[in-house]
N, CA, C and O atoms as a printed pandas DataFrame, in Angstrom:
     atom_number atom_name residue_name chain_id  residue_number  x_coord  y_coord  z_coord
0              1         N          MET        A               1  109.637   60.268  103.847
1              2        CA          MET        A               1  110.930   60.902  104.034
2              3         C          MET        A               1  111.366   60.684  105.483
3              4         O          MET        A               1  110.655   61.084  106.405
4              5         N          ALA        A               2  112.473   60.084  105.688
5              6        CA          ALA        A               2  112.925   59.657  107.008
6              7         C          ALA        A               2  113.101   60.815  107.982
7              8         O          ALA        A               2  112.748   60.696  109.155
8              9         N          ILE        A               3  113.634   61.917  107.512
9             10        CA          ILE        A               3  113.881   63.044  108.426
10            11         C          ILE        A               3  112.563   63.605  108.966
11            12         O          ILE        A               3  112.485   63.993  110.132
12            13         N          LEU        A               4  111.541   63.648  108.132
13            14        CA          LEU        A               4  110.251   64.157  108.574
14            15         C          LEU        A               4  109.540   63.167  109.490
15            16         O          LEU        A               4  108.774   63.578  110.362
16            17         N          ASP        A               5  109.779   61.880  109.307
17            18        CA          ASP        A               5  109.154   60.859  110.154
18            19         C          ASP        A               5  109.617   60.969  111.601
19            20         O          ASP        A               5  108.876   60.607  112.515
20            21         N          ASN        A               6  110.819   61.459  111.820
21            22        CA          ASN        A               6  111.379   61.529  113.169
22            23         C          ASN        A               6  110.995   62.790  113.926
23            24         O          ASN        A               6  111.268   62.900  115.121
24            25         N          LEU        A               7  110.371   63.733  113.255
25            26        CA          LEU        A               7  110.026   64.988  113.920
26            27         C          LEU        A               7  108.947   64.813  114.983
27            28         O          LEU        A               7  108.826   65.657  115.871
28            29         N          GLY        A               8  108.168   63.751  114.916
29            30        CA          GLY        A               8  107.118   63.508  115.898
30            31         C          GLY        A               8  107.626   63.427  117.317
31            32         O          GLY        A               8  106.889   63.722  118.258
32            33         N          LYS        A               9  108.871   63.032  117.487
33            34        CA          LYS        A               9  109.413   62.939  118.846
34            35         C          LYS        A               9  109.731   64.318  119.441
35            36         O          LYS        A               9  110.082   64.432  120.615
36            37         N          TYR        A              10  109.604   65.353  118.615
37            38        CA          TYR        A              10  109.842   66.720  119.086
38            39         C          TYR        A              10  108.523   67.491  119.252
39            40         O          TYR        A              10  108.476   68.708  119.077
40            41         N          ARG        A              11  107.477   66.771  119.585
41            42        CA          ARG        A              11  106.140   67.360  119.759
42            43         C          ARG        A              11  106.159   68.529  120.737
43            44         O          ARG        A              11  105.563   69.574  120.477
44            45         N          ASN        A              12  106.845   68.347  121.861
45            46        CA          ASN        A              12  106.887   69.405  122.874
46            47         C          ASN        A              12  107.662   70.628  122.398
47            48         O          ASN        A              12  107.346   71.753  122.785
48            49         N          THR        A              13  108.660   70.416  121.573
49            50        CA          THR        A              13  109.388   71.543  120.988
50            51         C          THR        A              13  108.467   72.304  120.037
51            52         O          THR        A              13  108.475   73.534  120.009
52            53         N          GLY        A              14  107.677   71.570  119.263
53            54        CA          GLY        A              14  106.712   72.211  118.372
54            55         C          GLY        A              14  105.692   73.040  119.135
55            56         O          GLY        A              14  105.363   74.157  118.735
56            57         N          LEU        A              15  105.195   72.488  120.232
57            58        CA          LEU        A              15  104.239   73.239  121.057
58            59         C          LEU        A              15  104.886   74.494  121.636
59            60         O          LEU        A              15  104.255   75.550  121.695
60            61         N          LEU        A              16  106.133   74.381  122.059
61            62        CA          LEU        A              16  106.838   75.545  122.591
62            63         C          LEU        A              16  106.982   76.619  121.514
63            64         O          LEU        A              16  106.774   77.800  121.791
64            65         N          LEU        A              17  107.332   76.227  120.299
65            66        CA          LEU        A              17  107.463   77.197  119.206
66            67         C          LEU        A              17  106.131   77.886  118.907
67            68         O          LEU        A              17  106.092   79.095  118.676
68            69         N          ILE        A              18  105.052   77.124  118.912
69            70        CA          ILE        A              18  103.723   77.704  118.697
70            71         C          ILE        A              18  103.395   78.684  119.825
71            72         O          ILE        A              18  102.922   79.793  119.578
72            73         N          ARG        A              19  103.654   78.259  121.069
73            74        CA          ARG        A              19  103.357   79.126  122.219
74            75         C          ARG        A              19  104.160   80.414  122.169
75            76         O          ARG        A              19  103.619   81.494  122.408
76            77         N          ILE        A              20  105.451   80.308  121.858
77            78        CA          ILE        A              20  106.289   81.506  121.810
78            79         C          ILE        A              20  105.843   82.417  120.666
79            80         O          ILE        A              20  105.683   83.622  120.860
80            81         N          GLY        A              21  105.643   81.851  119.481
81            82        CA          GLY        A              21  105.258   82.670  118.333
82            83         C          GLY        A              21  103.939   83.388  118.536
83            84         O          GLY        A              21  103.849   84.597  118.321
84            85         N          LEU        A              22  102.914   82.655  118.948
85            86        CA          LEU        A              22  101.607   83.285  119.167
86            87         C          LEU        A              22  101.644   84.230  120.364
87            88         O          LEU        A              22  101.034   85.299  120.333
88            89         N          GLY        A              23  102.352   83.842  121.405
89            90        CA          GLY        A              23  102.436   84.682  122.598
90            91         C          GLY        A              23  103.086   86.022  122.314
91            92         O          GLY        A              23  102.577   87.064  122.727
92            93         N          VAL        A              24  104.215   86.000  121.607
93            94        CA          VAL        A              24  104.896   87.254  121.262
94            95         C          VAL        A              24  103.991   88.133  120.404
95            96         O          VAL        A              24  103.888   89.337  120.636
96            97         N          MET        A              25  103.341   87.534  119.423
97            98        CA          MET        A              25  102.471   88.326  118.552
98            99         C          MET        A              25  101.297   88.934  119.319
99           100         O          MET        A              25  100.884   90.057  119.030
100          101         N          PHE        A              26  100.764   88.205  120.288
101          102        CA          PHE        A              26   99.649   88.756  121.057
102          103         C          PHE        A              26  100.113   89.848  122.012
103          104         O          PHE        A              26   99.374   90.800  122.262
104          105         N          ILE        A              27  101.311   89.728  122.545
105          106        CA          ILE        A              27  101.846   90.819  123.368
106          107         C          ILE        A              27  102.013   92.064  122.514
107          108         O          ILE        A              27  101.615   93.156  122.918
108          109         N          ILE        A              28  102.602   91.904  121.335
109          110        CA          ILE        A              28  102.806   93.036  120.420
110          111         C          ILE        A              28  101.459   93.644  120.010
111          112         O          ILE        A              28  101.333   94.864  119.906
112          113         N          HIS        A              29  100.474   92.804  119.781
113          114        CA          HIS        A              29   99.154   93.265  119.355
114          115         C          HIS        A              29   98.363   93.876  120.515
115          116         O          HIS        A              29   97.625   94.843  120.325
116          117         N          GLY        A              30   98.516   93.315  121.707
117          118        CA          GLY        A              30   97.704   93.740  122.843
118          119         C          GLY        A              30   98.255   94.898  123.632
119          120         O          GLY        A              30   97.484   95.681  124.188
120          121         N          PHE        A              31   99.591   95.037  123.702
121          122        CA          PHE        A              31  100.162   96.082  124.559
122          123         C          PHE        A              31   99.724   97.492  124.179
123          124         O          PHE        A              31   99.396   98.279  125.067
124          125         N          PRO        A              32   99.706   97.844  122.884
125          126        CA          PRO        A              32   99.216   99.194  122.558
126          127         C          PRO        A              32   97.778   99.432  123.024
127          128         O          PRO        A              32   97.422  100.551  123.394
128          129         N          LYS        A              33   96.961   98.390  123.007
129          130        CA          LYS        A              33   95.590   98.520  123.513
130          131         C          LYS        A              33   95.602   98.754  125.016
131          132         O          LYS        A              33   94.847   99.581  125.527
132          133         N          LEU        A              34   96.454   98.032  125.718
133          134        CA          LEU        A              34   96.567   98.200  127.169
134          135         C          LEU        A              34   97.085   99.595  127.500
135          136         O          LEU        A              34   96.590  100.243  128.423
136          137         N          ALA        A              35   98.081  100.056  126.746
137          138        CA          ALA        A              35   98.675  101.369  126.979
138          139         C          ALA        A              35   97.747  102.500  126.564
139          140         O          ALA        A              35   97.980  103.654  126.923
140          141         N          GLY        A              36   96.692  102.183  125.810
141          142        CA          GLY        A              36   95.752  103.198  125.348
142          143         C          GLY        A              36   94.955  103.858  126.456
143          144         O          GLY        A              36   94.356  104.913  126.252
144          145         N          GLY        A              37   94.946  103.242  127.627
145          146        CA          GLY        A              37   94.240  103.817  128.760
146          147         C          GLY        A              37   92.737  103.812  128.595
147          148         O          GLY        A              37   92.203  103.248  127.640
148          149         N          PRO        A              38   92.060  104.450  129.543
149          150        CA          PRO        A              38   90.591  104.425  129.553
150          151         C          PRO        A              38   89.925  104.887  128.260
151          152         O          PRO        A              38   88.883  104.352  127.881
152          153         N          ASP        A              39   90.506  105.867  127.583
153          154        CA          ASP        A              39   89.897  106.318  126.324
154          155         C          ASP        A              39   89.925  105.196  125.289
155          156         O          ASP        A              39   88.924  104.937  124.621
156          157         N          GLY        A              40   91.070  104.536  125.160
157          158        CA          GLY        A              40   91.185  103.421  124.225
158          159         C          GLY        A              40   90.338  102.239  124.640
159          160         O          GLY        A              40   89.730  101.575  123.801
160          161         N          TRP        A              41   90.298  101.974  125.946
161          162        CA          TRP        A              41   89.520  100.833  126.454
162          163         C          TRP        A              41   88.034  101.031  126.205
163          164         O          TRP        A              41   87.309  100.069  125.950
164          165         N          THR        A              42   87.581  102.271  126.277
165          166        CA          THR        A              42   86.163  102.549  126.031
166          167         C          THR        A              42   85.786  102.170  124.603
167          168         O          THR        A              42   84.767  101.519  124.375
168          169         N          GLY        A              43   86.610  102.578  123.652
169          170        CA          GLY        A              43   86.336  102.239  122.259
170          171         C          GLY        A              43   86.402  100.741  122.017
171          172         O          GLY        A              43   85.551  100.169  121.335
172          173         N          LEU        A              44   87.425  100.112  122.586
173          174        CA          LEU        A              44   87.591   98.665  122.430
174          175         C          LEU        A              44   86.439   97.918  123.096
175          176         O          LEU        A              44   85.889   96.979  122.521
176          177         N          GLY        A              45   86.078   98.333  124.299
177          178        CA          GLY        A              45   84.999   97.684  125.040
178          179         C          GLY        A              45   83.643   97.879  124.404
179          180         O          GLY        A              45   82.721   97.096  124.636
180          181         N          GLY        A              46   83.516   98.933  123.594
181          182        CA          GLY        A              46   82.272   99.153  122.865
182          183         C          GLY        A              46   81.967   98.028  121.890
183          184         O          GLY        A              46   80.838   97.889  121.420
184          185         N          SER        A              47   82.983   97.227  121.591
185          186        CA          SER        A              47   82.791   96.079  120.693
186          187         C          SER        A              47   81.824   95.056  121.273
187          188         O          SER        A              47   81.238   94.265  120.533
188          189         N          MET        A              48   81.657   95.067  122.569
189          190        CA          MET        A              48   80.766   94.096  123.215
190          191         C          MET        A              48   79.305   94.272  122.808
191          192         O          MET        A              48   78.477   93.392  123.039
192          193         N          LYS        A              49   79.003   95.408  122.205
193          194        CA          LYS        A              49   77.619   95.618  121.755
194          195         C          LYS        A              49   77.191   94.584  120.722
195          196         O          LYS        A              49   75.994   94.382  120.515
196          197         N          VAL        A              50   78.156   93.922  120.066
197          198        CA          VAL        A              50   77.796   92.900  119.081
198          199         C          VAL        A              50   77.106   91.699  119.720
199          200         O          VAL        A              50   76.443   90.921  119.033
200          201         N          ILE        A              51   77.261   91.548  121.033
201          202        CA          ILE        A              51   76.547   90.477  121.741
202          203         C          ILE        A              51   75.554   91.055  122.743
203          204         O          ILE        A              51   75.123   90.368  123.669
204          205         N          GLY        A              52   75.194   92.325  122.552
205          206        CA          GLY        A              52   74.153   92.951  123.363
206          207         C          GLY        A              52   74.614   93.490  124.702
207          208         O          GLY        A              52   73.780   93.809  125.549
208          209         N          ILE        A              53   75.920   93.603  124.920
209          210        CA          ILE        A              53   76.427   94.163  126.177
210          211         C          ILE        A              53   76.824   95.609  125.920
211          212         O          ILE        A              53   77.789   95.891  125.209
212          213         N          ASN        A              54   76.059   96.518  126.513
213          214        CA          ASN        A              54   76.268   97.948  126.278
214          215         C          ASN        A              54   76.739   98.689  127.523
215          216         O          ASN        A              54   76.815   99.917  127.517
216          217         N          PHE        A              55   77.053   97.969  128.577
217          218        CA          PHE        A              55   77.450   98.615  129.824
218          219         C          PHE        A              55   78.941   98.363  130.098
219          220         O          PHE        A              55   79.514   97.384  129.620
220          221         N          LEU        A              56   79.544   99.249  130.860
221          222        CA          LEU        A              56   80.947   99.154  131.292
222          223         C          LEU        A              56   81.946   98.949  130.157
223          224         O          LEU        A              56   82.764   98.031  130.224
224          225         N          PRO        A              57   81.901   99.776  129.121
225          226        CA          PRO        A              57   82.839   99.578  128.017
226          227         C          PRO        A              57   84.305   99.696  128.438
227          228         O          PRO        A              57   85.164   99.029  127.861
228          229         N          VAL        A              58   84.602  100.532  129.433
229          230        CA          VAL        A              58   85.992  100.657  129.896
230          231         C          VAL        A              58   86.467   99.327  130.473
231          232         O          VAL        A              58   87.588   98.896  130.203
232          233         N          PHE        A              59   85.623   98.681  131.261
233          234        CA          PHE        A              59   85.971   97.385  131.848
234          235         C          PHE        A              59   86.216   96.338  130.764
235          236         O          PHE        A              59   87.228   95.638  130.794
236          237         N          TRP        A              60   85.296   96.231  129.810
237          238        CA          TRP        A              60   85.423   95.206  128.768
238          239         C          TRP        A              60   86.631   95.475  127.880
239          240         O          TRP        A              60   87.323   94.545  127.466
240          241         N          GLY        A              61   86.881   96.731  127.590
241          242        CA          GLY        A              61   88.060   97.068  126.792
242          243         C          GLY        A              61   89.350   96.746  127.530
243          244         O          GLY        A              61   90.301   96.226  126.946
244          245         N          PHE        A              62   89.371   97.059  128.816
245          246        CA          PHE        A              62   90.534   96.718  129.634
246          247         C          PHE        A              62   90.740   95.206  129.666
247          248         O          PHE        A              62   91.865   94.722  129.535
248          249         N          MET        A              63   89.659   94.471  129.839
249          250        CA          MET        A              63   89.766   93.004  129.876
250          251         C          MET        A              63   90.274   92.438  128.548
251          252         O          MET        A              63   91.064   91.495  128.546
252          253         N          ALA        A              64   89.838   92.992  127.436
253          254        CA          ALA        A              64   90.323   92.531  126.128
254          255         C          ALA        A              64   91.811   92.812  125.988
255          256         O          ALA        A              64   92.568   91.959  125.525
256          257         N          ALA        A              65   92.229   94.011  126.391
257          258        CA          ALA        A              65   93.648   94.381  126.297
258          259         C          ALA        A              65   94.504   93.510  127.211
259          260         O          ALA        A              65   95.590   93.075  126.828
260          261         N          VAL        A              66   94.011   93.259  128.414
261          262        CA          VAL        A              66   94.737   92.397  129.357
262          263         C          VAL        A              66   94.784   90.964  128.832
263          264         O          VAL        A              66   95.815   90.297  128.922
264          265         N          SER        A              67   93.670   90.498  128.287
265          266        CA          SER        A              67   93.623   89.132  127.751
266          267         C          SER        A              67   94.659   88.948  126.649
267          268         O          SER        A              67   95.357   87.935  126.609
268          269         N          GLU        A              68   94.757   89.915  125.768
269          270        CA          GLU        A              68   95.718   89.796  124.673
270          271         C          GLU        A              68   97.157   89.937  125.171
271          272         O          GLU        A              68   98.018   89.134  124.812
272          273         N          THR        A              69   97.420   90.950  125.992
273          274        CA          THR        A              69   98.786   91.212  126.437
274          275         C          THR        A              69   99.283   90.136  127.395
275          276         O          THR        A              69  100.294   89.486  127.129
276          277         N          PHE        A              70   98.581   89.946  128.500
277          278        CA          PHE        A              70   99.039   88.978  129.500
278          279         C          PHE        A              70   98.708   87.550  129.083
279          280         O          PHE        A              70   99.389   86.610  129.492
280          281         N          GLY        A              71   97.658   87.382  128.264
281          282        CA          GLY        A              71   97.381   86.066  127.702
282          283         C          GLY        A              71   98.547   85.612  126.839
283          284         O          GLY        A              71   98.922   84.440  126.862
284          285         N          GLY        A              72   99.119   86.536  126.078
285          286        CA          GLY        A              72  100.301   86.221  125.282
286          287         C          GLY        A              72  101.463   85.788  126.156
287          288         O          GLY        A              72  102.157   84.821  125.842
288          289         N          PHE        A              73  101.676   86.500  127.248
289          290        CA          PHE        A              73  102.754   86.125  128.177
290          291         C          PHE        A              73  102.502   84.749  128.785
291          292         O          PHE        A              73  103.415   83.929  128.882
292          293         N          LEU        A              74  101.262   84.501  129.193
293          294        CA          LEU        A              74  100.927   83.214  129.797
294          295         C          LEU        A              74  101.076   82.067  128.790
295          296         O          LEU        A              74  101.438   80.954  129.170
296          297         N          LEU        A              75  100.800   82.335  127.512
297          298        CA          LEU        A              75  101.038   81.326  126.482
298          299         C          LEU        A              75  102.526   80.990  126.408
299          300         O          LEU        A              75  102.902   79.819  126.361
300          301         N          ILE        A              76  103.359   82.009  126.399
301          302        CA          ILE        A              76  104.801   81.803  126.275
302          303         C          ILE        A              76  105.330   80.930  127.403
303          304         O          ILE        A              76  106.049   79.961  127.157
304          305         N          VAL        A              77  104.978   81.269  128.640
305          306        CA          VAL        A              77  105.540   80.524  129.775
306          307         C          VAL        A              77  104.747   79.254  130.080
307          308         O          VAL        A              77  105.218   78.392  130.821
308          309         N          GLY        A              78  103.558   79.138  129.518
309          310        CA          GLY        A              78  102.748   77.947  129.768
310          311         C          GLY        A              78  102.185   77.917  131.174
311          312         O          GLY        A              78  102.132   76.866  131.812
312          313         N          LEU        A              79  101.765   79.078  131.651
313          314        CA          LEU        A              79  101.191   79.197  132.991
314          315         C          LEU        A              79   99.711   79.539  132.852
315          316         O          LEU        A              79   99.342   80.395  132.049
316          317         N          PHE        A              80   98.862   78.868  133.636
317          318        CA          PHE        A              80   97.405   79.059  133.521
318          319         C          PHE        A              80   97.004   78.979  132.043
319          320         O          PHE        A              80   96.213   79.778  131.544
320          321         N          PHE        A              81   97.572   78.002  131.381
321          322        CA          PHE        A              81   97.485   77.875  129.932
322          323         C          PHE        A              81   96.044   77.808  129.436
323          324         O          PHE        A              81   95.650   78.591  128.571
324          325         N          ARG        A              82   95.268   76.898  129.967
325          326        CA          ARG        A              82   93.892   76.733  129.477
326          327         C          ARG        A              82   92.988   77.908  129.833
327          328         O          ARG        A              82   92.213   78.343  128.982
328          329         N          PRO        A              83   93.051   78.444  131.058
329          330        CA          PRO        A              83   92.241   79.645  131.329
330          331         C          PRO        A              83   92.598   80.823  130.417
331          332         O          PRO        A              83   91.719   81.563  129.976
332          333         N          ALA        A              84   93.894   80.988  130.141
333          334        CA          ALA        A              84   94.306   82.064  129.234
334          335         C          ALA        A              84   93.730   81.839  127.844
335          336         O          ALA        A              84   93.286   82.784  127.193
336          337         N          LEU        A              85   93.737   80.594  127.389
337          338        CA          LEU        A              85   93.180   80.280  126.068
338          339         C          LEU        A              85   91.685   80.568  126.003
339          340         O          LEU        A              85   91.188   81.057  124.989
340          341         N          ILE        A              86   90.972   80.268  127.079
341          342        CA          ILE        A              86   89.530   80.542  127.101
342          343         C          ILE        A              86   89.269   82.038  126.939
343          344         O          ILE        A              86   88.379   82.436  126.188
344          345         N          LEU        A              87   90.041   82.865  127.638
345          346        CA          LEU        A              87   89.888   84.320  127.497
346          347         C          LEU        A              87   90.235   84.774  126.082
347          348         O          LEU        A              87   89.557   85.634  125.520
348          349         N          LEU        A              88   91.285   84.200  125.511
349          350        CA          LEU        A              88   91.678   84.576  124.154
350          351         C          LEU        A              88   90.645   84.123  123.124
351          352         O          LEU        A              88   90.383   84.833  122.153
352          353         N          ILE        A              89   90.063   82.949  123.332
353          354        CA          ILE        A              89   89.009   82.489  122.421
354          355         C          ILE        A              89   87.820   83.444  122.463
355          356         O          ILE        A              89   87.280   83.814  121.420
356          357         N          PHE        A              90   87.415   83.839  123.658
357          358        CA          PHE        A              90   86.303   84.784  123.782
358          359         C          PHE        A              90   86.633   86.089  123.061
359          360         O          PHE        A              90   85.794   86.644  122.351
360          361         N          THR        A              91   87.853   86.571  123.247
361          362        CA          THR        A              91   88.281   87.803  122.581
362          363         C          THR        A              91   88.235   87.648  121.063
363          364         O          THR        A              91   87.834   88.573  120.358
364          365         N          MET        A              92   88.643   86.490  120.559
365          366        CA          MET        A              92   88.635   86.253  119.109
366          367         C          MET        A              92   87.205   86.135  118.570
367          368         O          MET        A              92   86.931   86.554  117.445
368          369         N          ILE        A              93   86.306   85.574  119.360
369          370        CA          ILE        A              93   84.897   85.510  118.939
370          371         C          ILE        A              93   84.335   86.914  118.778
371          372         O          ILE        A              93   83.685   87.224  117.780
372          373         N          ILE        A              94   84.591   87.760  119.773
373          374        CA          ILE        A              94   84.111   89.143  119.695
374          375         C          ILE        A              94   84.739   89.856  118.505
375          376         O          ILE        A              94   84.052   90.574  117.778
376          377         N          ALA        A              95   86.044   89.663  118.300
377          378        CA          ALA        A              95   86.725   90.316  117.170
378          379         C          ALA        A              95   86.111   89.879  115.843
379          380         O          ALA        A              95   85.883   90.707  114.962
380          381         N          ALA        A              96   85.847   88.597  115.700
381          382        CA          ALA        A              96   85.240   88.099  114.456
382          383         C          ALA        A              96   83.855   88.690  114.262
383          384         O          ALA        A              96   83.508   89.114  113.159
384          385         N          LEU        A              97   83.063   88.722  115.325
385          386        CA          LEU        A              97   81.714   89.283  115.223
386          387         C          LEU        A              97   81.745   90.769  114.870
387          388         O          LEU        A              97   80.891   91.247  114.123
388          389         N          VAL        A              98   82.722   91.500  115.403
389          390        CA          VAL        A              98   82.863   92.921  115.060
390          391         C          VAL        A              98   83.156   93.065  113.569
391          392         O          VAL        A              98   82.572   93.919  112.900
392          393         N          HIS        A              99   84.056   92.236  113.048
393          394        CA          HIS        A              99   84.366   92.300  111.614
394          395         C          HIS        A              99   83.134   92.001  110.766
395          396         O          HIS        A              99   82.869   92.688  109.779
396          397         N          PHE        A             100   82.380   90.968  111.159
397          398        CA          PHE        A             100   81.152   90.664  110.421
398          399         C          PHE        A             100   80.171   91.831  110.509
399          400         O          PHE        A             100   79.530   92.187  109.520
400          401         N          GLY        A             101   80.056   92.424  111.699
401          402        CA          GLY        A             101   79.136   93.541  111.903
402          403         C          GLY        A             101   79.493   94.766  111.085
403          404         O          GLY        A             101   78.613   95.538  110.701
404          405         N          LYS        A             102   80.780   94.951  110.814
405          406        CA          LYS        A             102   81.228   96.082  109.990
406          407         C          LYS        A             102   81.117   95.792  108.502
407          408         O          LYS        A             102   81.422   96.646  107.669
408          409         N          GLY        A             103   80.677   94.573  108.173
409          410        CA          GLY        A             103   80.536   94.215  106.774
410          411         C          GLY        A             103   81.823   93.724  106.135
411          412         O          GLY        A             103   81.921   93.666  104.909
412          413         N          ASP        A             104   82.809   93.371  106.946
413          414        CA          ASP        A             104   84.092   92.904  106.416
414          415         C          ASP        A             104   84.013   91.484  105.858
415          416         O          ASP        A             104   84.896   91.047  105.120
416          417         N          GLY        A             105   82.954   90.776  106.215
417          418        CA          GLY        A             105   82.786   89.410  105.735
418          419         C          GLY        A             105   83.822   88.456  106.289
419          420         O          GLY        A             105   84.566   88.785  107.214
420          421         N          LEU        A             106   83.858   87.278  105.713
421          422        CA          LEU        A             106   84.779   86.243  106.172
422          423         C          LEU        A             106   86.234   86.662  105.992
423          424         O          LEU        A             106   87.094   86.311  106.801
424          425         N          GLN        A             107   86.502   87.411  104.931
425          426        CA          GLN        A             107   87.874   87.876  104.693
426          427         C          GLN        A             107   88.377   88.713  105.864
427          428         O          GLN        A             107   89.513   88.544  106.307
428          429         N          GLY        A             108   87.550   89.602  106.357
429          430        CA          GLY        A             108   87.944   90.461  107.471
430          431         C          GLY        A             108   88.002   89.733  108.804
431          432         O          GLY        A             108   88.828   90.055  109.658
432          433         N          ALA        A             109   87.128   88.754  108.979
433          434        CA          ALA        A             109   87.037   88.031  110.249
434          435         C          ALA        A             109   87.947   86.813  110.308
435          436         O          ALA        A             109   88.104   86.210  111.369
436          437         N          SER        A             110   88.544   86.448  109.187
437          438        CA          SER        A             110   89.257   85.165  109.110
438          439         C          SER        A             110   90.410   85.048  110.095
439          440         O          SER        A             110   90.615   83.977  110.668
440          441         N          HIS        A             111   91.163   86.108  110.307
441          442        CA          HIS        A             111   92.311   86.043  111.219
442          443         C          HIS        A             111   91.853   85.685  112.632
443          444         O          HIS        A             111   92.437   84.810  113.271
444          445         N          ALA        A             112   90.824   86.350  113.115
445          446        CA          ALA        A             112   90.302   86.067  114.456
446          447         C          ALA        A             112   89.727   84.657  114.532
447          448         O          ALA        A             112   89.909   83.969  115.536
448          449         N          ILE        A             113   89.043   84.225  113.490
449          450        CA          ILE        A             113   88.470   82.873  113.472
450          451         C          ILE        A             113   89.578   81.832  113.494
451          452         O          ILE        A             113   89.509   80.863  114.250
452          453         N          GLU        A             114   90.603   82.029  112.664
453          454        CA          GLU        A             114   91.722   81.079  112.617
454          455         C          GLU        A             114   92.409   80.953  113.968
455          456         O          GLU        A             114   92.687   79.847  114.432
456          457         N          LEU        A             115   92.680   82.092  114.598
457          458        CA          LEU        A             115   93.337   82.055  115.906
458          459         C          LEU        A             115   92.438   81.398  116.953
459          460         O          LEU        A             115   92.916   80.650  117.806
460          461         N          GLY        A             116   91.149   81.676  116.886
461          462        CA          GLY        A             116   90.218   81.029  117.813
462          463         C          GLY        A             116   90.241   79.520  117.663
463          464         O          GLY        A             116   90.185   78.796  118.657
464          465         N          ILE        A             117   90.321   79.041  116.442
465          466        CA          ILE        A             117   90.385   77.598  116.190
466          467         C          ILE        A             117   91.683   77.017  116.745
467          468         O          ILE        A             117   91.671   75.962  117.380
468          469         N          VAL        A             118   92.798   77.700  116.509
469          470        CA          VAL        A             118   94.083   77.237  117.045
470          471         C          VAL        A             118   94.032   77.184  118.573
471          472         O          VAL        A             118   94.457   76.201  119.179
472          473         N          PHE        A             119   93.516   78.238  119.186
473          474        CA          PHE        A             119   93.433   78.272  120.646
474          475         C          PHE        A             119   92.532   77.166  121.181
475          476         O          PHE        A             119   92.828   76.554  122.208
476          477         N          PHE        A             120   91.437   76.916  120.481
477          478        CA          PHE        A             120   90.524   75.847  120.904
478          479         C          PHE        A             120   91.229   74.492  120.839
479          480         O          PHE        A             120   91.095   73.679  121.754
480          481         N          GLY        A             121   91.970   74.249  119.779
481          482        CA          GLY        A             121   92.730   73.013  119.660
482          483         C          GLY        A             121   93.782   72.882  120.749
483          484         O          GLY        A             121   94.004   71.792  121.276
484          485         N          LEU        A             122   94.427   73.985  121.085
485          486        CA          LEU        A             122   95.464   73.950  122.122
486          487         C          LEU        A             122   94.898   73.626  123.502
487          488         O          LEU        A             122   95.609   73.095  124.355
488          489         N          ILE        A             123   93.629   73.943  123.724
489          490        CA          ILE        A             123   93.003   73.574  124.996
490          491         C          ILE        A             123   93.078   72.055  125.187
491          492         O          ILE        A             123   93.342   71.576  126.289
492          493         N          PHE        A             124   92.848   71.318  124.124
493          494        CA          PHE        A             124   92.876   69.856  124.201
494          495         C          PHE        A             124   94.294   69.306  124.287
495          496         O          PHE        A             124   94.534   68.314  124.976
496          497         N          ILE        A             125   95.222   69.933  123.602
497          498        CA          ILE        A             125   96.601   69.449  123.554
498          499         C          ILE        A             125   97.349   69.773  124.837
499          500         O          ILE        A             125   98.122   68.950  125.326
500          501         N          GLY        A             126   97.129   70.959  125.386
501          502        CA          GLY        A             126   97.861   71.396  126.564
502          503         C          GLY        A             126   99.149   72.100  126.180
503          504         O          GLY        A             126   99.483   72.175  124.998
504          505         N          PRO        A             127   99.878   72.618  127.164
505          506        CA          PRO        A             127  101.056   73.433  126.883
506          507         C          PRO        A             127  102.316   72.639  126.544
507          508         O          PRO        A             127  103.292   73.215  126.063
508          509         N          GLY        A             128  102.309   71.348  126.782
509          510        CA          GLY        A             128  103.519   70.553  126.559
510          511         C          GLY        A             128  104.400   70.546  127.795
511          512         O          GLY        A             128  104.118   71.219  128.786
512          513         N          LYS        A             129  105.467   69.777  127.716
513          514        CA          LYS        A             129  106.301   69.595  128.917
514          515         C          LYS        A             129  107.197   70.793  129.211
515          516         O          LYS        A             129  107.661   70.938  130.342
516          517         N          TYR        A             130  107.454   71.654  128.228
517          518        CA          TYR        A             130  108.280   72.824  128.462
518          519         C          TYR        A             130  107.399   74.008  128.890
519          520         O          TYR        A             130  107.315   75.017  128.189
520          521         N          SER        A             131  106.757   73.870  130.029
521          522        CA          SER        A             131  105.844   74.902  130.516
522          523         C          SER        A             131  105.840   74.918  132.035
523          524         O          SER        A             131  106.175   73.926  132.683
524          525         N          VAL        A             132  105.462   76.041  132.582
525          526        CA          VAL        A             132  105.363   76.160  134.038
526          527         C          VAL        A             132  104.255   75.250  134.563
527          528         O          VAL        A             132  104.389   74.672  135.641
528          529         N          ASP        A             133  103.168   75.119  133.812
529          530        CA          ASP        A             133  102.064   74.254  134.251
530          531         C          ASP        A             133  102.508   72.810  134.421
531          532         O          ASP        A             133  101.950   72.097  135.255
532          533         N          LYS        A             134  103.493   72.358  133.654
533          534        CA          LYS        A             134  103.952   70.970  133.728
534          535         C          LYS        A             134  105.025   70.755  134.795
535          536         O          LYS        A             134  105.356   69.612  135.110
536          537         N          LYS        A             135  105.564   71.820  135.345
537          538        CA          LYS        A             135  106.635   71.690  136.353
538          539         C          LYS        A             135  106.071   71.397  137.726
539          540         O          LYS        A             135  106.827   71.258  138.687
């Protein structure tokens, strides 16, 4: 189909749409965690026990909330793109492990796994030309 064959020249537009869509969703998902304050961060940071880290739950919870909220913003603007993705991948690994630990199985962990895979792929692709990193 000729119209679909020509879409390849809009690769950077596609990357921008992916960055905006995922970034907005992560801001929406992460901000309530960030706004939850130390009480919320403690519960969230307690998730680190799935990898044997039982200390400083407030710190780890805060870092997860910041990674999701500001990581989403950094995805949108394409600033510090790869470092932000690394933090988001780590957050998704922990989220998937928490789901497995609760007995949710692959069905429960699939969203975090899928996003982790997308983020990992984006590390190789980069943010595209419509980004602060490329300016």
